Each structure stands twice: as structure tokens, then as C-alpha cells.
C-alpha positions as CSV (number, residue, x, y, z in Angstrom):
1,M,-11.1,-2.8,-7.5
2,N,-12.0,-2.9,-3.7
3,R,-10.5,0.6,-2.1
4,N,-9.6,-1.2,0.7
5,S,-7.4,-4.3,-1.5
6,I,-4.1,-3.9,-0.5
7,F,-3.8,-4.1,-4.6
8,Y,-5.4,-0.7,-4.8
9,S,-3.1,1.0,-2.5
10,I,-0.1,-0.2,-4.5
11,T,-1.3,1.0,-7.7
12,F,-2.6,4.0,-5.7
13,I,0.7,4.8,-4.3
14,S,2.4,3.9,-7.4
15,I,0.7,6.2,-9.5
16,I,1.4,8.5,-7.2
17,S,4.9,8.1,-6.9
18,I,5.2,7.9,-11.2
19,V,3.4,11.4,-11.6
20,S,5.3,13.1,-8.7
21,I,8.8,12.0,-10.3
22,I,7.2,13.3,-13.9
23,L,6.1,16.5,-12.5
24,A,9.9,16.7,-10.7
25,F,11.8,16.1,-14.0
26,I,9.8,18.7,-15.8
27,F,10.7,21.4,-13.2
28,L,14.1,20.1,-12.2
29,M,15.0,20.6,-16.2
30,D,13.7,24.0,-16.3
31,Y,15.1,25.3,-13.5
32,D,18.7,23.2,-14.2
33,K,18.3,25.1,-17.9
34,Q,17.7,28.7,-16.2
35,N,20.6,28.4,-14.2
36,Y,22.8,26.9,-16.7
37,T,21.1,30.1,-19.2
38,E,21.9,32.2,-16.2
39,K,25.6,30.8,-14.9
40,L,26.7,31.1,-19.5
41,N,25.4,34.5,-19.4
42,N,27.5,35.9,-16.5
43,K,30.1,34.2,-18.3
44,Y,30.1,35.7,-21.5
45,T,28.5,39.3,-19.9
46,I,32.0,39.6,-17.8
47,V,34.6,38.1,-20.8
48,A,32.7,40.5,-23.0
49,K,32.9,44.0,-20.8
50,A,36.6,43.6,-20.3
51,T,37.9,43.0,-23.7
52,L,35.8,46.1,-24.4
53,F,36.6,48.4,-21.8
54,H,40.2,47.4,-23.0
55,L,39.4,47.9,-26.9
56,N,38.4,51.2,-25.3
57,N,41.7,51.9,-23.6
58,F,39.4,52.3,-20.4
59,I,41.7,49.1,-19.1
60,T,45.3,48.0,-20.1
61,K,46.1,44.8,-21.4
62,E,47.3,43.1,-18.3
63,E,44.0,44.2,-15.8
64,L,42.0,42.3,-19.0
65,E,44.5,39.3,-18.6
66,N,43.7,39.2,-14.8
67,Q,40.1,39.9,-15.4
68,V,39.3,36.3,-18.3
69,K,42.3,34.4,-16.7
70,N,39.6,32.2,-15.2
71,Y,37.2,31.9,-18.2
72,N,39.2,29.8,-20.8
73,M,37.9,31.5,-24.2
74,K,40.4,30.6,-26.8
75,E,40.3,34.1,-29.7
76,I,39.8,32.2,-33.2
77,S,42.7,33.7,-35.6
78,D,42.3,31.8,-38.8
79,K,40.1,35.0,-40.5
80,F,38.3,31.7,-43.1
81,L,37.1,29.7,-40.4
82,K,36.2,33.1,-38.1
83,N,34.1,34.3,-41.4
84,K,32.2,30.9,-41.9
85,I,31.5,31.2,-37.9
86,I,30.2,34.2,-38.3
87,K,28.2,33.4,-41.1
88,K,26.9,30.4,-40.5
89,A,26.4,30.5,-36.4
90,N,22.7,30.6,-34.7
91,V,22.6,34.3,-32.8
92,L,21.4,33.4,-29.5
93,Q,21.7,36.5,-27.7
94,K,22.8,39.8,-29.2
95,I,23.7,43.7,-27.3
96,V,24.3,46.5,-29.2
97,G,26.2,49.1,-26.6
98,K,28.0,52.9,-26.7
99,I,31.2,51.0,-26.5
100,G,30.3,48.4,-29.4
101,I,28.3,45.2,-30.1
102,T,28.4,41.8,-28.7
103,A,26.6,38.0,-29.8
104,I,27.0,34.7,-28.6
105,L,26.5,32.2,-31.3
106,V,26.4,27.7,-31.7
107,Y,28.2,26.8,-34.2
108,E,28.5,23.3,-34.2
109,K,27.7,22.1,-30.3
110,N,30.1,24.8,-29.4
111,N,29.6,28.5,-28.0
112,Y,31.5,31.6,-29.2
113,L,31.4,35.3,-28.0
114,L,31.4,38.1,-31.0
115,I,32.9,41.2,-30.0
116,E,32.8,44.3,-32.9
117,H,34.4,48.1,-31.8
118,G,34.9,50.3,-34.4
119,K,37.0,48.1,-37.4
120,T,38.3,45.1,-34.5
121,V,35.8,41.7,-34.4
122,L,37.3,39.7,-32.5
123,L,35.4,36.0,-32.5
124,L,36.3,33.7,-28.8
125,K,36.1,30.1,-28.3
126,D,34.6,29.0,-24.6
127,M,36.7,25.8,-24.4
128,D,34.9,25.1,-21.5
129,Y,31.3,24.5,-23.1
130,Q,29.9,21.9,-23.0
131,P,26.4,21.5,-24.5
132,Y,22.9,21.2,-22.3
133,R,23.1,17.5,-20.8
134,Y,19.4,16.6,-21.7
135,H,20.4,13.5,-22.0
136,T,22.1,13.0,-18.4
137,I,18.9,14.4,-16.7
138,R,16.8,12.1,-19.4
139,G,19.2,8.8,-18.7
140,I,18.4,10.1,-15.0
141,F,14.6,10.1,-15.1
142,A,14.3,6.9,-16.9
143,L,16.9,5.4,-14.5
144,V,14.0,6.3,-11.9
145,L,10.5,6.0,-13.0
146,F,11.6,2.0,-14.4
147,I,12.8,1.6,-10.8
148,I,9.3,2.7,-9.4
149,I,7.9,0.6,-12.5
150,L,9.9,-2.6,-11.7
151,G,9.1,-2.4,-8.1
152,Y,5.5,-2.1,-8.6
153,I,5.6,-5.0,-11.0
154,L,7.8,-7.0,-8.3
155,T,5.4,-6.2,-5.5
156,I,2.0,-6.9,-7.0
157,K,4.0,-10.4,-8.6
158,K,4.7,-11.3,-4.9
159,I,1.1,-10.6,-3.5
160,K,-0.7,-11.7,-6.4
161,P,-1.1,-15.3,-4.7
162,L,-2.8,-13.4,-1.9
163,R,-5.8,-13.2,-4.7
164,K,-6.1,-16.9,-4.9
165,L,-5.7,-17.8,-1.4
166,K,-8.6,-15.6,-0.8
167,R,-10.8,-17.0,-3.1
168,Q,-9.7,-20.5,-2.0
169,M,-10.5,-19.2,2.1
170,D,-14.0,-17.2,0.8
171,K,-14.6,-21.1,-1.1
172,F,-13.9,-23.2,2.5
173,A,-16.2,-21.0,4.5
174,K,-18.5,-21.7,2.8
175,G,-18.1,-25.5,3.6
176,D,-16.2,-26.9,0.3
177,L,-13.2,-28.1,1.4
178,D,-11.8,-29.3,-2.1
179,I,-9.4,-26.5,-2.6
180,S,-5.6,-26.1,-3.8
181,C,-3.7,-23.0,-2.6
182,E,-0.4,-24.9,-2.2
183,S,2.5,-22.6,-3.0
184,E,6.0,-23.4,-4.2
185,G,8.0,-20.2,-3.2
186,E,9.6,-19.4,0.1
187,D,8.5,-16.4,1.0
188,E,6.1,-15.3,3.8
189,I,3.0,-15.4,1.8
190,S,3.4,-18.8,0.0
191,Q,4.3,-20.3,3.7
192,V,0.5,-18.5,4.8
193,S,-1.1,-20.3,1.9
194,N,0.8,-24.2,2.8
195,S,0.0,-23.6,6.4
196,F,-3.9,-22.8,5.2
197,Q,-3.8,-26.1,3.2
198,N,-2.4,-27.7,5.7
199,A,-4.7,-27.1,7.9
200,V,-7.5,-28.0,5.0
201,N,-5.8,-31.6,4.4
202,Q,-6.2,-32.1,8.3
203,I,-9.6,-31.3,8.9
204,K,-11.2,-33.4,5.6
205,K,-8.8,-36.1,7.3
206,L,-10.8,-35.0,10.5
207,N,-14.4,-35.1,8.5
208,Q,-13.5,-38.5,6.9
209,S,-12.9,-39.8,10.3
210,R,-15.5,-38.0,12.0
211,Q,-18.6,-39.6,8.9
212,L,-17.1,-42.7,9.0
213,F,-17.3,-43.1,12.5
214,L,-20.8,-42.1,12.7
215,R,-21.8,-44.3,9.6
216,N,-20.0,-47.3,11.5
217,I,-21.7,-46.6,14.9
218,M,-25.3,-46.2,13.3
219,H,-24.6,-49.4,11.7
220,E,-23.8,-50.8,14.3
221,L,-26.2,-50.0,16.4
222,K,-29.2,-50.5,14.2
223,T,-29.2,-54.4,14.3
224,P,-29.2,-54.8,18.5
225,I,-31.7,-52.5,18.5
226,T,-33.8,-54.2,15.6
227,K,-33.2,-57.6,17.3
228,G,-34.2,-55.9,21.1
229,R,-37.5,-54.4,20.0
230,I,-38.4,-57.9,17.8
231,S,-37.6,-59.3,21.3
232,V,-39.2,-57.2,23.6
233,E,-42.3,-57.6,21.3
234,M,-42.5,-60.9,22.4
235,I,-42.4,-60.6,26.0
236,E,-46.2,-60.1,28.1
237,N,-47.9,-57.2,28.2
238,T,-45.9,-55.7,31.0
239,K,-45.4,-52.2,32.7
240,Q,-41.1,-53.4,32.2
241,K,-42.5,-54.5,28.7
242,Q,-43.4,-50.9,28.1
243,R,-40.7,-49.0,29.6
244,L,-37.9,-51.3,27.4
245,I,-40.3,-49.9,24.3
246,K,-39.8,-46.4,25.4
247,V,-35.6,-47.3,25.6
248,F,-35.7,-48.8,21.8
249,E,-37.7,-45.7,21.0
250,K,-35.4,-43.5,22.0
251,L,-32.2,-45.5,20.7
252,E,-34.2,-45.3,17.4
253,L,-34.7,-41.6,17.6
254,L,-30.8,-41.1,18.3
255,I,-30.4,-43.0,15.7
256,N,-32.1,-40.7,13.3
257,E,-30.9,-37.9,14.5
258,F,-27.5,-38.8,14.1
259,V,-28.5,-40.2,9.8
260,S,-29.9,-36.7,10.0
261,I,-26.9,-34.3,11.2
262,E,-24.3,-36.5,9.1
263,Q,-26.0,-35.3,5.9
264,I,-26.0,-31.9,6.6
265,T,-22.3,-31.9,8.3
266,S,-20.9,-34.0,4.8
267,G,-23.5,-31.6,2.9
268,E,-24.8,-34.8,0.8
269,G,-28.5,-33.7,0.9
270,L,-27.9,-30.6,-1.0
271,R,-27.0,-32.3,-4.0
272,N,-30.8,-34.0,-3.9
273,I,-32.9,-30.4,-4.0
274,K,-35.9,-29.9,-6.3
275,P,-39.4,-28.4,-6.2
276,Y,-42.0,-29.9,-3.7
277,R,-45.4,-28.9,-2.8
278,L,-45.2,-27.3,0.6
279,S,-48.5,-29.2,1.3
280,D,-46.7,-32.8,0.4
281,I,-43.2,-31.8,2.4
282,L,-45.9,-30.7,5.5
283,D,-47.5,-34.1,5.2
284,E,-44.5,-36.4,5.0
285,A,-43.1,-34.4,8.3
286,I,-46.1,-35.2,10.4
287,D,-46.6,-38.8,9.1
288,L,-42.6,-38.3,10.4
289,A,-43.7,-37.1,13.9
290,M,-46.9,-39.9,14.1
291,I,-49.0,-36.5,15.0
292,P,-53.0,-37.2,14.7
293,S,-54.1,-34.6,12.5
294,K,-56.7,-32.8,15.3
295,Q,-52.9,-31.7,16.9
296,I,-52.0,-30.0,13.6
297,N,-54.0,-26.4,12.1
298,I,-52.5,-25.6,8.8
299,N,-52.9,-22.4,7.6
300,I,-50.9,-22.5,3.9
301,E,-51.2,-21.3,0.7
302,K,-51.8,-25.2,-1.2
303,N,-49.7,-24.4,-4.8
304,L,-47.0,-23.1,-3.0
305,I,-43.7,-24.9,-4.6
306,L,-40.1,-24.7,-2.2
307,N,-36.9,-26.0,-4.0
308,V,-35.5,-28.1,-1.4
309,D,-34.2,-31.2,-0.3
310,F,-37.5,-33.3,0.9
311,R,-35.8,-35.8,3.3
312,L,-33.9,-33.3,4.8
313,F,-36.6,-30.1,4.5
314,A,-39.4,-32.7,6.0
315,T,-37.1,-33.8,9.0
316,A,-36.7,-30.0,9.7
317,I,-40.8,-29.2,10.4
318,K,-41.5,-32.9,11.9
319,N,-38.7,-31.2,14.8
320,I,-40.4,-28.2,15.2
321,L,-43.7,-29.8,15.1
322,D,-42.4,-32.1,17.8
323,N,-40.8,-29.4,20.0
324,G,-43.7,-27.9,20.0
325,I,-46.3,-30.1,20.4
326,K,-44.3,-30.9,23.6
327,Y,-43.9,-27.9,25.0
328,S,-47.4,-26.7,24.3
329,I,-50.0,-26.3,26.9
330,D,-53.0,-27.7,24.8
331,K,-50.8,-29.8,22.4
332,K,-51.3,-28.1,19.4
333,V,-49.1,-26.9,17.1
334,V,-50.6,-24.3,14.1
335,I,-48.8,-23.5,10.4
336,E,-48.7,-20.2,8.6
337,T,-47.2,-18.9,5.6
338,T,-46.8,-15.1,3.9
339,Y,-45.2,-14.8,1.1
340,D,-41.6,-15.3,2.8
341,K,-42.5,-17.0,6.1
342,I,-43.3,-20.5,7.6
343,S,-44.6,-20.0,11.1
344,F,-45.2,-22.6,13.8
345,I,-46.9,-21.3,16.3
346,S,-47.9,-23.0,19.4
347,Q,-49.1,-21.3,23.2
348,G,-46.9,-21.8,26.1
349,N,-44.0,-20.3,28.0
350,P,-41.6,-17.8,26.4
351,L,-38.3,-20.2,26.1
352,G,-35.7,-19.7,29.2
353,D,-33.6,-18.3,26.8
354,T,-32.4,-16.9,23.7
355,L,-32.9,-19.2,19.9
356,E,-28.6,-19.1,19.3
357,H,-28.7,-21.4,23.0
358,Y,-31.0,-24.1,22.0
359,I,-30.2,-24.8,18.4
360,E,-26.2,-25.7,19.8
361,P,-25.9,-29.7,20.0
362,F,-26.9,-31.3,23.2
363,T,-29.3,-28.6,24.6
364,Q,-32.3,-29.1,26.7
365,D,-34.1,-27.5,29.1
366,N,-33.8,-29.3,32.6
367,I,-37.6,-30.5,32.9
368,S,-37.3,-32.7,29.9
369,H,-36.0,-35.5,29.4
370,K,-37.8,-37.0,26.6
371,S,-35.6,-36.2,23.7
372,F,-30.9,-35.1,23.2
373,G,-31.5,-31.9,22.5
374,L,-30.6,-32.3,18.8
375,G,-34.0,-30.9,17.6
376,L,-33.7,-27.4,17.7
377,Y,-30.0,-28.0,16.1
378,I,-30.6,-30.1,13.1
379,V,-33.6,-27.5,12.1
380,A,-31.1,-25.0,12.6
381,N,-28.6,-26.2,10.2
382,I,-31.1,-27.2,8.0
383,L,-32.4,-24.1,7.0
384,K,-28.8,-23.2,7.2
385,A,-27.9,-25.6,4.1
386,H,-31.2,-24.2,2.8
387,N,-29.8,-20.4,3.1
388,V,-33.0,-19.9,5.3
389,K,-33.1,-17.9,8.9
390,F,-34.4,-19.4,11.1
391,T,-36.3,-17.1,14.3
392,Y,-38.5,-16.9,17.2
393,E,-40.8,-14.8,18.6
394,Y,-42.9,-14.7,21.8
395,K,-46.4,-12.6,21.1
396,E,-49.9,-12.9,22.8
397,S,-48.5,-16.5,24.4
398,H,-47.8,-18.3,21.5
399,N,-44.5,-19.2,20.7
400,Y,-43.3,-18.1,16.9
401,F,-41.1,-20.7,15.2
402,N,-40.5,-19.0,12.0
403,F,-38.6,-20.3,9.1
404,E,-37.6,-16.9,7.0
405,N,-36.2,-15.7,3.6
406,L,-38.1,-18.5,1.6
407,T,-37.7,-15.9,-1.3
408,N,-34.6,-18.3,-1.2
409,L,-36.1,-21.4,-2.4
410,L,-39.2,-19.8,-5.2
């Protein structure tokens, strides 16, 4: 169990409380029994001394009665009963002195005081005596222990939905919106669970609306773009024609980037993960980018197999190649691999800002008007979906864009 968990804290506090109650009960029993025994001994000692002093004629009868008047001791005058008690009773304490003998007897849950002086034998019954209250103290202890255990059970039962809520939130954090944490209770935890479920439902609706919007807009744009491109091809080869072709190419690029964004955010592409050779993925990426082979220098392990979504991973590499050639001095990109990393190396100036800045959507340098600023954003999200780390470094006048943690794909 996690020591920082609230369940651990409650369990630990409950155990400490129970152990403390048990130790307190043991101490209380011992202390109370000693105190009880001491009071009885003091009482019997006073009565015994006063009676023996009277039998030895040290004090008068009136003085005896005055000393023992506060102690409810009744003399047993029935000889048969007296002899029976003396023979069968348990002796708790017996004291033999010069002026007589005294003993404390217990018989049938009653205390008796036996006093002997010469031939005189007195047996006094303690009318106020009550057996030690074991059952009362045990009952109180059992009640307190029951309350603590019941409180622990009820508390754990009340906060138990927190575990379910945490599991659902962990799934939500991983992008899984198919969660259920609704609660029928009316306590604060149930209210939080229901509020979180309502928020998830709203997010699901927004995602569905966004996906529907992207798919509809892509569908609606593809037809006029295709018709426009066909119409442009019919125009005579003029400067205006080239401008229009570039416009339609830019629109097609935007549509393709929207397709990648929609597939990444919806998670559909990750359902097509299969093992592919890296060389095949690179060939597909180069074809997509329509880059001449002379601009790409490949230095990789030929038989390296990666478990990826072929189209999405090829799209990520295509965007990196586009970016590298666009901003490189010599319009070339070198691709190298190690056991755990793919590096795309190009000669040029360093980035003007951090990589985190450039992986935001629609981010681009002021000097560039040839893209929509979605390239690195798409790359970062494709790699994130594959549990691959996207890093950047600049050394020896070269930019290094790296796909790290490839062991997650092996």
C-alpha cells in the first residue's frame, strides 16, 4: 500500500488507536484492581484492629461501635453456617498477631472477615462487598473498540469510491474517454465523481463535434480543390497558372495535415500498429515528400524493425525531412540510427526558440510563408502516440532532430 495514500493513513491511525486502547485497558485493569484491593484491605484492617482491641479490652464496646459504624459488616451468628463458610471459603489473606488472628475469606461471591482471639471466633460478612467489576470494564472496552472499528469501516466505505475515481482519471489522462465514474451517493466524493463524469461527457461531445467538423470540412474542400486543379491544368502555361498551382498545392497540403491531426487526436491510427522495416518507412516518407534521392543521405541499420502505424510514422518522418531541407543551407538531410534513436541531421542555423515553441500548432518563423506551422506539431503528436520522445540539439553548425526511446517500438 502506498504510504502517501489516504487509505494507508486512515488504516495506520486506526491501528494505532486500537493498540492504544488495548494498552490503556490493560493498564486500567491493573491499576483499578490494585486500588480496589487496597480499599478492601484498609477497610478490613480497621474493622479487624478495632474488634481485636475490644476483645483484648483495649477499647470499650461503644468505642468499637463508633469506629466501625461506617462499615456495613454483619456478624454471622448461625454456628452451622459459620463453620460451613470457614471450612469451604478461600483464604485471600491471613494475619497472625500477638492480639489475635484475622483472615479475609471469599465464599460464594461474598467477602468475610474472620477474627480469632483465644476461644472467641467471629465471622463478619461484608454487606457492601461487590465482586470486582471485570465485566463492566470489559464491556466498556469492547464498546470503545467496536466504535473505532465501525468508524474505520464506515470511513473506508465512504472514501472507497476515490480509488475508482482515481483509476478512471488515470484512464482519462491516457486519452481514454470511455470511462464511467457516476455515483448514486449524495456525499462530496459522489458529487465530485458525478461532476467529473459530466465534464468527461462534455469533452466527448466536443471531440465528436470536432471530428465531425474536420471530416466534413475535408470532404467539402477536396471536391472544389480537385476541380480547381483540373481546371488550372487546362490553362496555358503562364505565370498565373503557376501561382494557381501553388495555391492548390498549399490547400492540398493543408487538407493532408488536417487528416493527420484528426487521426492522431481520435486515436484511430494507433489501431494499425504492425512491425515494419525502418527502410520501408523511410522510402514511403521520401515518396510522400517528393524529395530527390540525392538530397537524402541514409545511414541506418537495414534490418531494423519497428512496431508502428506505417502511414502515421511515415508522415512524421516526411514532415521532418520537409523541415530539414527547407531550412538547411545545402538542402540536404542525413538520416542516422543508433540502437535507441533516429537522428535527422541538416546543416543550418539553430532554431530561434525552444522545440516546445515549434511543436505548438500554427507556429512558424516569420521568414517562412511556405507552410501552415503544423509540421512539427504533427510530428510531436505522432511520436507521443507511439511513446517515442522528440528532441532537438544543435552542434557543429548542424541541427539534430531525434526520435528517441525506440526500444518502445522494438
